C-alpha positions as CSV (number, residue, x, y, z in Angstrom):
1,M,130.0,136.8,93.2
2,P,128.5,140.1,94.5
3,G,129.2,140.8,98.1
4,G,125.5,140.7,99.0
5,V,125.3,137.1,97.8
6,V,128.3,136.2,100.0
7,V,126.6,137.7,103.0
8,L,123.4,135.8,102.3
9,G,125.3,132.6,101.9
10,V,126.9,133.1,105.4
11,I,123.5,134.0,106.9
12,A,122.1,130.8,105.3
13,L,124.9,128.8,106.9
14,F,124.0,130.1,110.4
15,V,120.3,129.6,109.8
16,G,120.8,126.0,108.5
17,L,123.1,125.2,111.4
18,G,120.5,126.3,114.0
19,F,117.6,124.7,112.2
20,G,119.5,121.4,112.0
21,V,120.3,121.6,115.7
22,I,116.7,121.4,116.8
23,V,115.5,118.8,114.3
24,P,116.4,115.7,116.4
25,V,115.4,117.4,119.7
26,L,112.0,119.0,118.9
27,P,109.9,115.8,118.9
28,L,111.6,114.7,122.2
29,F,111.0,118.1,123.8
30,A,107.4,118.1,122.8
31,G,107.0,114.5,124.1
32,S,108.3,115.6,127.5
33,F,105.0,117.4,127.9
34,R,103.2,114.1,127.5
35,A,102.2,115.0,123.9
36,N,101.0,112.1,121.7
37,D,102.3,111.4,118.2
38,L,99.6,113.6,116.6
39,M,100.4,116.5,118.9
40,I,104.1,116.1,118.2
41,G,103.3,116.2,114.5
42,V,101.4,119.4,114.9
43,V,104.4,121.1,116.6
44,V,106.7,119.9,113.8
45,S,104.4,121.1,111.0
46,A,103.2,124.4,112.6
47,F,106.3,126.2,111.5
48,A,105.8,125.5,107.8
49,A,102.0,126.0,108.1
50,V,102.3,129.5,109.6
51,R,105.0,130.4,107.2
52,L,102.7,129.5,104.3
53,A,99.9,131.5,105.8
54,T,102.0,134.6,106.4
55,S,104.2,134.7,103.3
56,P,101.8,136.9,101.3
57,F,102.1,139.6,103.9
58,S,105.9,139.6,103.8
59,N,105.9,141.6,100.6
60,R,103.8,144.4,102.3
61,V,106.3,144.6,105.1
62,M,109.2,144.9,102.7
63,G,107.3,147.7,100.9
64,R,107.1,149.6,104.2
65,I,110.5,149.0,105.9
66,G,112.7,147.6,103.1
67,A,114.1,144.2,102.4
68,R,117.2,144.4,104.6
69,A,115.1,145.4,107.7
70,T,112.5,142.8,106.9
71,L,115.2,140.1,106.7
72,G,116.7,141.2,110.0
73,A,113.3,141.4,111.7
74,G,112.4,137.9,110.5
75,L,115.6,136.4,111.9
76,L,115.2,138.3,115.2
77,L,111.7,137.0,115.5
78,V,112.7,133.4,115.0
79,S,115.6,133.9,117.4
80,L,113.2,135.2,120.1
81,S,110.7,132.5,119.5
82,S,113.4,129.8,119.8
83,A,114.7,131.2,123.0
84,L,111.2,131.2,124.5
85,M,110.5,127.6,123.2
86,G,113.5,126.5,125.2
87,V,112.0,127.8,128.5
88,A,108.5,126.5,127.7
89,R,106.6,124.9,130.6
90,S,103.7,123.5,128.7
91,Y,102.9,122.0,125.3
92,W,100.8,124.9,124.3
93,W,103.5,127.4,125.1
94,L,105.9,125.4,122.9
95,L,103.4,125.2,120.0
96,G,102.6,128.9,120.2
97,W,106.1,130.1,120.0
98,R,106.9,127.5,117.3
99,A,104.1,129.1,115.3
100,V,105.5,132.6,115.9
101,G,108.8,131.4,114.5
102,G,107.0,130.6,111.3
103,V,106.0,134.2,110.9
104,G,109.7,135.3,111.2
105,S,110.8,132.6,108.8
106,A,108.3,133.9,106.2
107,L,109.8,137.4,106.5
108,F,113.3,136.1,106.2
109,T,112.7,133.7,103.4
110,V,110.9,136.1,101.1
111,A,113.3,139.0,101.8
112,A,116.5,136.9,101.4
113,M,115.4,135.5,98.0
114,T,114.2,138.9,96.8
115,V,117.6,140.5,97.6
116,L,119.4,137.5,96.1
117,L,117.6,137.8,92.7
118,A,118.0,141.6,92.7
119,V,121.8,141.9,93.4
120,V,123.0,139.5,90.7
121,P,122.8,139.8,86.9
122,E,120.8,137.2,84.9
123,R,123.9,135.3,83.8
124,M,124.8,134.6,87.5
125,R,121.5,133.7,89.0
126,G,121.9,130.0,89.0
127,R,125.4,130.1,90.6
128,A,124.2,132.7,93.1
129,T,121.2,130.6,94.1
130,G,123.5,127.5,94.4
131,F,125.9,129.4,96.6
132,Y,123.1,130.5,98.9
133,Q,121.5,127.0,99.0
134,S,124.9,125.5,99.8
135,G,125.3,127.6,102.9
136,F,122.0,126.3,104.2
137,L,122.8,122.7,103.2
138,I,126.2,122.7,105.0
139,G,124.6,124.1,108.1
140,S,121.8,121.6,108.0
141,M,124.3,118.7,107.7
142,A,126.3,119.8,110.7
143,G,123.3,120.8,112.8
144,P,121.9,117.4,113.8
145,A,125.3,116.3,115.1
146,V,125.7,119.5,117.2
147,G,122.1,119.2,118.4
148,G,122.8,115.6,119.6
149,L,125.8,116.8,121.6
150,L,123.8,119.7,123.1
151,A,121.0,117.4,124.0
152,R,123.3,115.7,126.4
153,I,123.4,118.9,128.4
154,S,119.7,119.4,128.3
155,L,116.7,119.3,125.9
156,Q,116.6,123.1,126.2
157,A,120.2,123.8,125.1
158,P,119.6,123.3,121.4
159,F,116.9,125.9,121.4
160,E,119.2,128.4,123.0
161,F,121.9,127.6,120.5
162,Y,119.4,128.1,117.6
163,A,118.5,131.5,119.1
164,L,122.1,132.4,119.2
165,T,122.9,131.4,115.6
166,L,119.9,133.4,114.3
167,L,120.9,136.4,116.4
168,V,124.4,136.3,114.7
169,A,122.7,135.9,111.3
170,A,120.5,138.9,112.0
171,V,123.4,141.1,113.0
172,L,125.2,140.1,109.8
173,G,122.2,140.9,107.7
174,L,121.5,144.3,109.3
175,S,125.2,145.4,109.3
176,L,126.6,144.0,106.0
177,L,123.8,143.9,103.5
178,P,123.4,147.2,101.5
179,R,120.7,149.4,102.8
180,D,117.5,149.4,100.7
181,A,119.1,146.9,98.3
182,V,115.6,146.0,97.3
183,R,112.4,148.0,97.7
184,A,109.6,145.6,97.0
185,A,106.0,146.5,96.6
186,A,103.1,144.1,96.4
187,G,102.0,143.5,92.8
188,G,105.0,145.1,91.2
189,G,105.9,148.7,90.8
190,A,106.9,151.3,88.2
191,D,110.3,149.6,87.7
192,G,109.2,146.0,88.0
193,V,107.0,143.5,86.1
194,P,103.4,143.6,87.3
195,M,102.4,140.4,89.1
196,R,99.6,139.7,86.6
197,R,102.3,139.6,83.8
198,V,104.6,137.5,85.9
199,L,101.8,134.9,86.3
200,R,101.4,134.7,82.5
201,D,105.1,134.0,82.1
202,S,105.8,130.3,81.3
203,R,109.1,130.4,83.1
204,Y,107.4,131.5,86.3
205,R,104.6,128.9,86.1
206,A,107.2,126.2,85.5
207,A,109.1,127.4,88.6
208,L,105.9,127.2,90.7
209,V,105.1,123.7,89.7
210,A,108.7,122.6,90.3
211,N,108.9,124.2,93.7
212,F,105.6,122.5,94.7
213,A,106.9,119.1,93.5
214,Q,110.2,119.7,95.3
215,G,108.5,120.4,98.6
216,W,106.2,117.5,98.2
217,N,108.9,114.9,97.5
218,S,111.7,116.3,99.8
219,T,109.4,116.4,102.8
220,G,106.5,114.1,102.0
221,V,108.2,111.2,100.2
222,R,111.9,111.4,101.2
223,N,111.5,112.3,104.9
224,A,108.3,110.4,105.6
225,L,108.6,107.2,103.5
226,I,112.3,106.4,102.9
227,P,112.9,105.9,106.7
228,L,110.1,103.3,106.6
229,V,111.6,101.6,103.6
230,I,114.9,101.3,105.4
231,T,113.6,100.2,108.8
232,A,110.4,98.3,108.1
233,G,111.2,97.2,104.5
234,L,114.8,96.3,104.9
235,G,114.8,95.5,108.6
236,L,117.7,97.9,109.4
237,S,118.1,100.3,112.3
238,A,117.2,104.0,112.2
239,T,121.0,104.7,112.2
240,W,121.0,103.7,108.6
241,T,118.4,106.3,107.8
242,G,120.6,109.0,109.2
243,T,123.6,107.6,107.2
244,V,121.7,107.6,104.0
245,F,120.4,111.1,104.4
246,A,123.9,112.4,105.4
247,V,125.5,110.9,102.4
248,A,122.8,112.3,100.1
249,A,123.2,115.7,101.7
250,V,127.0,115.7,101.0
251,V,126.4,114.8,97.4
252,Q,123.8,117.5,97.0
253,T,126.1,120.1,98.6
254,A,129.0,119.1,96.3
255,A,126.7,119.2,93.2
256,I,124.9,122.4,93.8
257,I,127.7,124.8,92.6
258,P,128.4,122.9,89.4
259,V,124.7,122.5,88.8
260,G,124.3,126.3,89.3
261,R,127.0,126.9,86.6
262,F,125.0,124.5,84.3
263,V,121.8,126.5,85.0
264,D,123.6,129.7,83.9
265,T,125.5,128.4,80.9
266,V,123.2,125.8,79.4
267,G,119.8,127.1,80.6
268,R,117.1,126.9,83.2
269,R,114.8,124.7,81.0
270,P,117.4,121.8,80.5
271,A,118.3,121.9,84.2
272,M,114.7,121.7,85.4
273,L,113.8,119.0,82.9
274,A,116.8,116.9,83.7
275,G,116.5,117.5,87.5
276,A,112.8,116.4,87.6
277,L,113.5,113.3,85.5
278,V,116.5,112.3,87.5
279,M,114.6,112.8,90.8
280,A,111.6,110.8,89.4
281,V,113.7,107.8,88.3
282,S,115.8,107.6,91.4
283,L,112.9,108.1,93.7
284,M,110.8,105.3,92.1
285,S,113.8,102.9,92.4
286,V,113.9,103.2,96.2
287,P,110.9,101.0,97.1
288,L,112.1,98.5,94.5
289,S,115.7,98.5,95.6
290,G,115.9,95.5,97.9
291,S,119.2,96.4,99.5
292,I,120.7,99.3,101.5
293,G,123.4,99.8,98.9
294,R,120.9,100.4,96.2
295,V,119.0,102.8,98.4
296,V,122.2,104.8,99.0
297,A,123.0,104.9,95.3
298,A,119.4,106.0,94.4
299,M,119.5,108.8,97.0
300,C,122.8,110.1,95.8
301,V,121.4,110.3,92.3
302,Y,118.3,111.9,93.7
303,A,120.5,114.5,95.4
304,V,121.9,115.6,92.1
305,G,118.5,116.1,90.7
306,A,117.4,118.0,93.8
307,A,120.3,120.3,93.4
308,A,119.0,121.3,89.9
309,M,115.4,121.6,91.2
310,S,116.5,124.0,94.0
311,T,118.5,126.3,91.8
312,A,116.9,126.5,88.3
313,P,113.4,127.4,89.5
314,A,114.6,130.2,91.7
315,A,116.7,131.6,88.8
316,S,113.6,131.3,86.5
317,V,111.7,133.5,89.0
318,G,114.4,136.1,88.7
319,D,114.2,135.9,84.9
320,A,110.4,136.4,84.9
321,T,110.6,139.4,87.3
322,G,113.8,140.8,86.0
323,G,115.0,140.7,89.6
324,V,113.3,144.0,90.3
325,E,110.3,144.5,92.7
326,G,109.9,140.7,92.9
327,G,108.6,140.4,96.4
328,S,105.1,139.2,95.5
329,A,106.5,136.7,93.0
330,V,109.0,135.4,95.5
331,A,106.3,135.1,98.2
332,V,104.1,132.9,95.9
333,F,107.1,130.9,94.9
334,S,107.9,130.2,98.5
335,M,104.3,129.3,99.3
336,C,104.3,126.6,96.7
337,N,107.2,124.8,98.4
338,D,105.6,125.2,101.8
339,A,102.3,123.8,100.4
340,G,104.0,120.8,99.0
341,A,105.9,120.3,102.3
342,I,102.6,120.4,104.3
343,I,100.4,118.3,102.0
344,G,103.1,115.9,100.9
345,P,103.6,114.0,104.2
346,L,99.8,113.7,104.8
347,A,99.1,112.5,101.2
348,A,102.0,110.1,101.1
349,G,101.1,108.6,104.5
350,A,97.4,108.2,103.5
351,V,98.2,106.6,100.2
352,S,100.8,104.3,101.8
353,D,98.3,103.1,104.4
354,A,95.6,102.5,101.8
355,L,97.6,101.1,98.8
356,G,101.1,100.5,99.9
357,R,104.4,102.4,99.8
358,A,105.1,102.0,96.0
359,P,101.9,103.9,95.0
360,A,102.8,106.6,97.5
361,F,106.2,106.9,95.8
362,A,104.5,106.9,92.4
363,L,102.3,109.8,93.4
364,G,105.4,111.9,94.1
365,V,107.0,110.7,90.9
366,A,103.9,111.8,89.0
367,L,104.3,115.4,90.3
368,L,107.9,115.4,89.2
369,L,106.9,114.2,85.7
370,A,104.3,117.0,85.6
371,S,107.0,119.5,86.5
372,A,109.2,118.1,83.6
373,L,106.3,118.4,81.2
374,V,105.6,122.0,82.2
375,S,109.3,122.9,82.0
376,T,109.3,121.9,78.3
377,R,107.0,124.9,77.6
378,M,109.3,127.4,79.3
379,G,110.3,130.6,77.4
380,P,113.9,131.7,76.8
381,M,116.2,132.6,79.7
382,R,116.7,136.2,78.6
383,E,114.5,138.8,80.1
384,P,111.6,140.2,78.0
385,A,112.5,143.3,76.0
386,H,109.4,145.2,77.1
387,R,110.6,145.2,80.8
388,P,111.5,148.7,81.9
389,V,115.1,148.9,83.0
390,P,115.5,150.8,86.4
391,R,117.8,153.8,86.1
392,H,117.7,155.3,89.5
393,R,118.9,152.4,91.7
394,D,122.3,150.8,92.1
395,Y,121.8,147.4,93.7
396,R,125.4,146.9,94.5
397,H,125.6,149.9,96.8
398,G,121.9,150.6,97.7
399,D,119.8,153.5,96.6
């Protein structure tokens, strides 16, 4: 595994840990300002909404200051916003700095994935993506437990801890990643595939659909509806929701490296097809389960499919761009996931209120089936022969 990928995996670990720390605390902190449920929901979703809106500009920033500096700047911006959220004295102060954090997250997310796809060869993109994702997953699993302990000190403590973890991540990125490992320009450059050609690539289109479906179901269906199935449907306490999600996260973390190897050896198309179908079948079985044991089993199977759907699409983006000058393609790819994460909870809740939970699950399943259908039309894994091969840049050691 190239050194740059290892550094990104460690950075993802710190980012995931900090992000997980504030997950159980943010709604409580917003509620301390007498915010109603809608206002609390706005604070929670503001991060992803602003990240979606600002992702297109991340590539322009990379074109001016380089991917490494963009990654570091994004992490520092989220760190600063988290620290200021911790000292907020009003709801609007909290919301404003939460939104600023979304800008930093857009810079970091696009820059990190651009570097990742550039520093690894085609044959390793699935494993490299899996390694990077596993860092975030491990951090996200440990984060809520740490956040719960810190909340006993004060509701502000988790935000300060989040700021510290991001500061460490920024220092690692700025000091250990190769300088100018990737120099991205909007719309492609002399050494990269133009964005208009990337958009015509069946591999890239399949990755966009898959990432939208992944964001929709992971946030909209899993996070919004499954807790209701467990508490309201089965009559169990919220503790069971945390247990189910924790077990599924462990399974996904354990599966993501082997799945990454499958993506590299067998292919992106089989992984995306199987991942979408596995997620669809397991997700639809949840509202029909009737017992907590079956819900746990279904979510563990879902986690394996989610591991495939979080690695194969990213590797396909690298195949479509050749891993060179891919900032614009990565930004659009990231925006699809954010769009699904924003629209999914709203649509799932609306359908559930109007028609019931099973139709809401079915809507998410339909998107996964659409992703599977699109993936059957993907081209080969190998990069197109007409792509110019860069001769003046060594991605292992910088320019």
